[in-house]
N, C-alpha and C positions, 0 to 999 in steps of 0.2 A: 631825218630831213621834216621835214617839212609836214602837218597834216594838214590834208586841204579841209578848211571850214574849221579848221582852231588857230587859234591866236598863236606866235608863237610863245614859248615860255623864254625868260631868259636865265641860264643858271647860274651865272657869275656872283662869286663871293667874296665879298670884300673882308679888309681885314685892318684896325688900326693895333700903330703899335706905340703907346702910351710909355717912351721913354726915363720919363720924369716915374713912373710906376716902379720899372725895374733897375731906378736909381735906388728908389725909397727903398724896397725890398732889399737892396742888397745891404743897406745903412742897416735895416732892422737887423738881418743876419749879424751884425760887423759886432753889432751891440749883442744880440744873443750868444755868441763864439768869444765872448770876452776877449782875452789877446792873442786867443788863437788868425792865426790868418786866414782869409779865405780864398781857395779858389773858385775864378765864377766858369764852369762847363758849360763850353758854348761848341759842343758839336753839331750834327745835324744843321750847319748854318744858322747857329743858335736855336735850336730846335724852332728853325722857318721865320727867326724875328728878324733874319740877316746879319750873320756873322759879323763882318765888318760895322755896321750900324750900333750892333747890341756892344762888341769888344770897348768903342767908343763911347759907347751911353757909361762903361762901368769900369774905363780906364783908368779913371782916379782913386779909387777904394780896389779895384778885385789885386790881392798880390800876386796872383800867378791866374793865368787861361789853363784848362783843357780841353783838347780837339780830340775828332776821333783819328785823324788821319795830317801824314806828312803836308799832305799839300793843302790841308786848310794852317797848320803851322806856319807854311809858306806863308799865305794871304794874311796871317798878322803879320809877321814880320817886314812884309810887302808893304803894309799899314801902319808902319813904327812901332808897335808897340812892342817895349824891351822890358815888357815882367816874363817870369818864366814860363813857359809854356809848356805841358805835359802832351804828348800825343799818347793814347790810352792804348790803342790798337799796335804800339809802337812799331818797329819797322818793319817791310814786310821782302824787301831781301837785301842783300849788302850794303847794296850802291845807297841805302835809305843809310844806313847808317854815317857813308860821309856825309850825305849830307845834312843830317841832321844836329851833327860835330860842326857844320860849315856857319849854319843857323840858329846854333845855342838852343836846342832842343832837345827835352828830356823825355827820355824812351819807356815806356812801361815794356817791361821782359816778362813774355809768359810763355814762350816756345822752347823748347832746344834748338830749332833753327835758329833763333833770335841769339841765342846764348852764343853759340857758332859764330854767329855774324860779328860781333863783339868785339873776339878772341882775338879774331882778324884783322880789326880795325888798327889803323895810324893814332899813334899820338897822337904825332907832332901836327895833327888837323884839328885838334881839339878836345878836350875832357869832357866825357858823356857821363852827366847825368842822368844816372838810369832807377827806375821803381822796380821792382821785384812783383810780379802777380801772383797772390794766393791762390788757389784755389777755396772759395766758401761750400761749399757743398755743390752748386748749380753743374759741373762737371763741363762748362763750357768754353773755359781758359783759363788759365793759371798751374801753377803748378803744386802737386801737390802737399798736406803738412809736411807729410813727410822725408820728404827732400829738399824744404823750404835752406836748411842753417846749410846746406851743401851748396845749394846753389847762389847761396848769398856766398859765400866762401869762393868761389867760384870767380863768382862779379867782381869779390873787392880785393881779390890780387890782380885783374886785368890791368896792363900798365894805361888802357886807352880810358878807363872809365873811372867819373867821381865817383860822388856820392851814391851810397844804395841806399832806398827805401826800397823797405817790405811795406806793399801795398793790398791793404784788403779792399773788394766791395760788398757788401752789406758785412761783411766779418768774417770772420773765421777763429772757429773751436779749436784754439793751440794751446800749446802749453809755455806762458811768456817766460816763465823762468828758464829754461831752457835755449831760448833765442834772442836773451836779453834785450825783452820789447820792454816798453812801458805802456799801458793801458791808459787810453786817454780817453776814452767812450766805450759804452757799454750797455747790451739789452740783452733779451733774450728773445729766442723765434719763439719757434710755435711747440718745438719740441721739450724745449723745456733748461738746455742746458747757455751758458752764459756761451756770445756771440761780443767779442771784444773788435773795436776799433782800434789796431796797433801801429805804432811805432818807434822806432828804433829813437832810444836815450839820447845818444847824440846831438838827433835831427830837434831837440830842443833847446839849441845854443841859441839859435836865433828863431826862435818862435816856431809855433807847428799848425798842421792842415788841420782840421778835422774832420 
């Protein structure tokens, strides 16, 4: 409410989005990534920059997009984007799996209920590419490293699942020899052990994401 005797203070805040700067940043990343493909993460309405606006600006250079939820993937498909689109949260219910098949979206799987929904999916509706999320130590989402090989085998055996990729956020301390993975990037966390960003060897055939 206005205070008597004082001038009203405007709290309006504006932001100017320089799409040319976004395109420049992506071009620079692609140079640094060398032969790796680049997935542009545009969750949270492209971090407040506007999902459709940013995706349109990056469309020619981004090989794939990552979004937080199914609805964002639907928005990108409705806007005409044909790149691979990964839904980072995966399906929220069995019906989401059907919609992902229809829209040709890729699903991140991070808990048992999602795995069961995939097992019940009808392959005739389309094969669904799956990213298997590994708990990298934050214990928020993802399968424990000791379970990854078994869950991966279960997903790979499903008739409705296409390529299955193991995915980490921030890396995971894993025995890549046992899991049949290639290390494409590594760093060290504060405790000292190696933290690796991992992809399956057969994912490297058509380029890989870092």
